N, C-alpha and C positions, 0 to 999 in steps of 0.2 A: 103606701100610695098616699094614703092623707097626705103625709110631711112631705110627696114631692110636688101633689096641686100648689097646695098649699106653699113651698117654695119657687112656682113659678107665678103663682099671681104674687106674689111679691113683690117678685123681681118686676114687672108687669109694671108694676101700678110705681116703684121705684125710677122705671126707665120710663113712664110717660109724668112724673113730676120734674126730672131733671131738663124734659123738655119745653115741659109750660114756661120751671125759668128762666131760659135762657128766651125763649118769646118774650118773654116781658121783661127781660133789658134791653132798653130803648138805645144806646149801643148797638147792638147784634141788628140792630129792625134799619141804621145806617146802608144804601149804597156801598158797596164796595170801589173804593178811591180805580179807581181803572184812570186810561188816559187813551179814549180809541173814540171818542164825538161818540159818544154814548147816551147822551139828551139826561142827562141821571144830576138830582142835586138834593144832600138833604143835608143836616145838622141835630142840634142838640141845644133847643131854645131851651133852656130855664129846664135843662136836665127832661123835655119831654122827646119825642121822635117826630123830626119836618123832614116829609120823604114823598117830594115828589119826582114824575121824570115824562118821559111826550114832549113832542114839539107845541107851547100855550103863547099865544100874543095876546094883550091885552081884553077883556072880555070874557075868556076862554077862565074856567073852574082849577085846573088843576097844568103842569105842566115845568119848564123851564123857556127859559129863553133868551138870544145873546144880543142888543139894540144897541147895534153901533151910532155910537152917540160920535164918535168923530173918522179921519182915516182909522189913528192910533187908540184910542176912547172902544173904552166898553160898559154896558148897562146887564148883567148878566141876572134874571129875573125866581126864582123859584118861586111861583105861587101855587097852592092847596088850599080852595074853597075862599075864604077870607080870608084870609092869612096872605103878605109878600112879605120878601124877601130881598133887597136888592145888592148886590156890591161893583162898585165902579169902578174901573181902576185903568192909567191911560199909561202903555208901556211907552208914549213922545218918540222920536226919532228911532225905536229902537225892537221893534216889537215881535223880535222874532228871539229873545230875550227869556227864559226862564229865571223867577229872583225873588222876594221876600219884603210886602212892601209897606206901606202903614199907613191903617183905614186910623188918623186920627180928625176925622174930620170933615170937611168938605175938599171938590176939585184939589188936586187928579182921584188922590184918594177917597174910599167911607163905604161907608157899611150902615144902611139902611130893613128897618124891619115898621111892618104899620100891621093891621087888620082893621075888617068893617064891620062890627061889633052890631047883629041885626040888621045887617046891607046897609048900614050909616054909613056915612063919605068921612075918614080917617079927624079926628082929631085933634091938639095935641099931646092929650089923656090917651093915644090910640098909636101914636108916626113914633119912632123913638132911633134917633140918628148920633154915629159916631161922633164926639169931637174929642177937643182937644184934652180932656182926663178920661173920658173915656172912650176905649182909640181898640185897638189889636191890627190884628195880620191876614193877609188876601198873600197866598205863596204857589204860583202858575207855577205849574212841576212842569207843562207841558202845553208849547204855542204852535200853531200852523199860520196858515192860510186858512182851513175848513176845520180846525177845532180851536181848544183852548181847556187842559186842565186840573186841579189845583185843592187845592184847602185853604180853609177860616175860619177865623175867630176871633170876637168884638165883640166888647157892651157895648152898650146903646142907651142912650135918655130920656125919657119924655118929657113933659110943658109941665108936672106936673112932679117931676123932681124920680120916677122909677126910672129902674132899669131892670133892661135886661140882658141875658148871657146869650153867646149865643157862642156857642164850643164845637168840633168835633165837626166839620162843617168839610168837604166833596163838594166839586160837581167837575159836570165833566159832557160839552156842551158842543154840540156840533152849529156851528153859525150856516 
């Protein structure tokens, strides 16, 4: 009977360890890559999970927002506390065609990440931008008049020359 109790306790312990290992894997913390206008946004920033969901707009501590820039250009902003990650893309005259777009700097496609240390205004050392040498891609897998969904990844550089790596990004935003 003692052996059976020991084996049962060992099995429970091993199962618990396996579950905690999966929960600590940052990629497992990201939202699923959906395409239903679920208002989800997530990625890895230097290997750490950045996940936000729900509606947000300037000043809100968390959420994801699509902000129209022109009739065919959008900012998608994910915000989590004092961290903000922005994607910009312009579909020009045909916004219904999914595709992969290079983020190589400025308009029409770019990536931008910044944070407010101690709730201060971002400075050159806390703002990261894509440019001609620190690039990435955004792939729009679904786009309608009511939502956009896709994936993204990019490297961005700050004013001090430090680089941030944004990987495994995904968004599903309702307009």
